[in-house]
C-alpha positions in Angstrom: 0.0 0.0 0.0 1.4 3.4 -0.9 1.7 6.3 1.4 -1.1 8.1 -0.5 -3.4 5.1 0.0 -2.7 5.0 3.8 -3.5 8.7 4.1 -6.8 8.4 2.0 -9.9 8.4 4.2 -11.8 5.1 4.3 -14.8 4.7 2.0 -17.7 6.4 3.8 -20.2 4.1 2.4 -18.8 1.2 4.4 -19.8 2.9 7.7 -23.0 4.6 6.6 -25.1 1.5 6.4 -28.7 2.6 6.5 -27.6 6.2 6.4 -27.1 5.7 2.6 -30.9 5.7 2.3 -31.2 9.2 3.7 -31.7 11.8 0.9 -28.6 13.5 -0.2 -30.0 16.9 1.0 -29.7 15.6 4.6 -26.3 14.0 4.4 -24.3 16.3 2.2 -22.2 18.1 4.7 -20.8 20.5 2.0 -24.2 22.1 1.6 -26.1 21.6 4.9 -25.7 20.0 8.3 -27.7 16.9 8.9 -29.2 18.4 12.1 -30.1 21.7 10.6 -33.7 21.2 9.4 -34.2 24.8 8.5 -31.8 24.4 5.6 -33.9 21.7 3.9 -36.6 23.0 1.6 -39.4 21.2 -0.3 -41.5 23.4 -2.5 -45.0 23.9 -1.0 -44.3 22.5 2.5 -43.6 24.8 5.5 -40.2 24.3 7.2 -41.9 23.4 10.5 -43.6 20.4 8.9 -40.3 19.4 7.3 -38.6 19.4 10.7 -41.2 17.0 12.1 -40.9 14.7 9.1 -37.1 14.6 9.5 -37.5 13.6 13.1 -39.6 10.7 12.0 -37.1 9.8 9.4 -34.2 9.7 11.9 -36.2 7.8 14.5 -37.9 5.3 12.3 -36.0 5.3 9.0 -39.0 6.5 7.0 -37.1 6.9 3.8 -40.0 6.0 1.5 -42.2 8.5 3.2 -39.7 11.2 2.3 -39.3 10.1 -1.2 -43.1 9.9 -1.8 -43.5 13.4 -0.2 -40.9 15.0 -2.4 -42.3 13.3 -5.5 -45.8 14.5 -4.7 -44.6 18.1 -4.5 -42.8 18.1 -7.9 -44.6 19.4 -11.0 -45.7 16.7 -13.3 -46.0 16.6 -17.1 -48.9 14.7 -18.6 -47.9 11.7 -20.7 -48.4 12.3 -24.4 -49.3 9.3 -26.5 -47.2 8.8 -29.6 -49.2 8.7 -32.9 -46.7 6.2 -34.3 -46.0 3.9 -31.4 -49.0 1.8 -30.3 -47.1 0.8 -27.1 -46.6 4.4 -25.9 -48.1 5.4 -22.5 -50.7 8.0 -21.9 -54.2 8.7 -23.3 -54.6 7.2 -26.8 -54.3 10.0 -29.4 -56.0 10.3 -32.7 -54.0 8.8 -35.5 -53.0 11.8 -37.5 -50.7 9.8 -39.7 -53.6 8.5 -41.8 -56.3 11.1 -42.0 -59.7 10.1 -43.2 -59.9 10.5 -47.0 -62.6 12.6 -48.6 -64.6 10.0 -50.6 -68.0 9.2 -52.0 -68.8 5.5 -52.5 -65.1 4.7 -52.2 -64.0 7.2 -54.9 -61.7 10.0 -53.9 -62.2 13.7 -54.7 -60.1 15.4 -57.4 -59.8 18.9 -58.7 -60.5 19.5 -62.4 -57.3 20.2 -64.4 -56.9 23.8 -65.7 -57.7 24.0 -69.4 -54.4 25.7 -70.1 -52.6 22.6 -68.9 -54.3 20.2 -71.3 -53.1 19.3 -74.8 -54.4 17.0 -77.5 -53.3 13.4 -77.8 -55.4 12.8 -80.9 -59.0 11.7 -81.7 -60.4 14.5 -79.5 -58.7 13.3 -76.3 -56.6 15.5 -74.0 -54.1 15.0 -71.1 -51.9 17.3 -69.1 -48.7 18.2 -71.0 -46.3 16.0 -69.0 -48.6 13.0 -69.2 -49.4 13.6 -72.9 -45.7 13.6 -73.9 -45.0 10.4 -72.0 -48.1 8.7 -73.3 -47.4 9.4 -76.9 -43.8 8.1 -76.5 -45.3 4.9 -74.8 -47.8 4.3 -77.6 -45.1 4.7 -80.2 -42.9 2.2 -78.4 -45.7 -0.3 -78.2 -46.5 0.1 -81.9 -42.9 -0.6 -82.7 -43.3 -3.9 -80.9 -46.4 -4.8 -82.9 -48.9 -3.8 -80.2 -51.7 -1.3 -80.9 -52.8 0.7 -77.9 -55.9 2.8 -78.4 -57.4 5.6 -76.3 -61.0 5.1 -75.0 -61.2 8.1 -72.6 -58.8 10.7 -71.1 -59.5 14.0 -69.4 -63.2 14.4 -68.4 -64.7 17.5 -66.9 -67.1 17.4 -64.0 -70.0 18.1 -66.4 -68.9 15.1 -68.5 -68.8 13.0 -65.4 -72.3 14.0 -64.4 -73.7 12.8 -67.6 -71.7 9.6 -67.4 -72.6 8.8 -63.8 -76.2 9.9 -63.5 -77.3 9.7 -67.2 -76.0 6.3 -68.0 -76.9 5.0 -64.5 -80.5 6.0 -65.0 -80.6 4.4 -68.5 -79.3 1.1 -66.9 -81.5 1.4 -63.8 -78.5 1.4 -61.5 -78.6 2.6 -57.9 -75.7 4.9 -57.1 -73.9 2.2 -55.1 -74.0 -0.1 -58.1 -73.1 2.6 -60.6 -70.1 3.6 -58.5 -68.6 0.1 -59.0 -67.9 1.0 -62.6 -67.9 4.8 -62.7 -66.9 7.5 -60.2 -69.4 10.2 -59.1 -68.7 13.7 -60.5 -65.9 15.5 -58.7 -64.5 12.1 -57.7 -63.0 10.8 -60.9 -59.3 10.5 -61.7 -60.2 11.6 -65.2 -60.7 15.2 -63.9 -57.0 15.5 -63.1 -55.8 15.2 -66.7 -53.5 12.4 -65.7 -55.8 9.4 -66.1 -56.6 7.5 -69.3 -58.6 4.4 -70.4 -56.9 2.2 -72.9 -57.9 -0.6 -75.3 -56.4 -2.9 -77.8 -57.4 -2.2 -81.4 -56.8 -5.8 -82.3 -59.4 -7.0 -79.7 -62.0 -4.2 -79.5 -64.5 -6.5 -77.8 -62.4 -6.2 -74.6 -62.8 -2.5 -74.3 -63.8 -1.5 -70.8 -64.0 -5.1 -69.9 -62.0 -7.0 -67.3 -60.9 -9.5 -69.9 -58.8 -6.7 -71.4 -56.1 -8.2 -69.2 -55.8 -11.1 -71.7 -54.9 -8.8 -74.6 -51.4 -8.1 -76.1 -51.9 -4.4 -75.2 -52.5 -5.1 -71.5 -49.6 -7.5 -71.3 -47.3 -5.0 -72.9 -48.5 -2.3 -70.5 -48.0 -4.5 -67.5 -44.4 -5.0 -68.5 -43.5 -1.5 -69.8 -45.9 1.1 -68.6 -43.8 2.0 -65.5 -40.9 2.9 -67.8 -43.2 5.8 -69.0 -44.5 6.6 -65.5 -47.9 5.1 -65.9 -49.5 2.7 -63.3 -52.7 0.8 -63.0 -55.1 2.8 -60.8 -57.4 0.0 -59.7 -55.7 -3.4 -59.6 -57.4 -6.4 -58.1 -58.1 -6.0 -54.4 -57.2 -2.3 -54.4 -57.4 -0.4 -51.2 -60.3 1.8 -52.4 -62.4 -1.3 -53.0 -63.2 -0.1 -56.6 -63.9 -2.8 -59.2 -60.8 -4.2 -61.0 -60.1 -2.0 -64.1 -57.2 -3.3 -66.1 -57.9 -0.6 -68.8 -57.6 2.4 -66.4 -54.1 3.9 -66.0 -52.7 7.1 -64.5 -49.5 9.1 -64.9 -47.3 9.6 -61.8 -44.2 11.0 -63.5 -43.9 14.4 -61.9 -44.4 15.9 -58.4 -47.8 17.3 -59.1 -49.2 14.0 -60.4 -47.6 12.1 -57.5 -49.1 14.4 -54.9 -52.5 14.3 -56.6 -52.8 10.6 -56.2 -50.8 10.0 -53.0 -50.3 13.0 -50.8 -53.8 14.4 -50.6 -55.4 11.2 -49.7 -52.5 9.4 -48.0 -53.4 6.0 -49.5 -51.8 3.3 -47.4 -52.5 -0.4 -47.3 -54.8 -1.4 -44.5 
């Protein structure tokens, strides 16, 4: 043992025993004397009461009483439930991560594209400029592979959709719920955006707007190549909107505006 070790005071904790349970405020000689009760302060409790409590502590070792008392006088912050962690403590909070989508009969609302943004893609059909350019490039690529993709519908105004939903629905004797399985209500059609288009195969016209369109060369080509041109199927089988499977209905998602139109506003997430 070195001289410095012999001169070092012994470890106080070895002699304190139960005294280690006494709060630091009572046994820290550098700040207050253990018998000076007037120097111990707990917010909200008169010093006279504190003196009595300390007497109890010394006589009976009531450490837990002291701890509970000091905890009770401390300001508390209410627990806040996390919106992303289902195991977090506190009152359950509303899940703001997936707001309720504005929808009618499972169709989401869309704003009509400005007329100045629409350009012709031939045969009287129009799309937004960015979508039109990619679409025409895609059709040309399919044609070079021997596949003839035709346009059945593109941009539709709210007025066009009114006639299609209510007029055709009345002609067929369809209730709104039934009509909505094959056509969106006005103000709730992707066609309003100028990014959506219905496609067919000129070699098999009988499959137009029919689910067996997915057996045609045009659909098979689109399934393989459409993503290259920033088009995706809007309503695949078992889609989260619960809209009928529409293999002919595609939408452009190749710029920030189109992407936000179909994903940000409605926050579509798998259930």
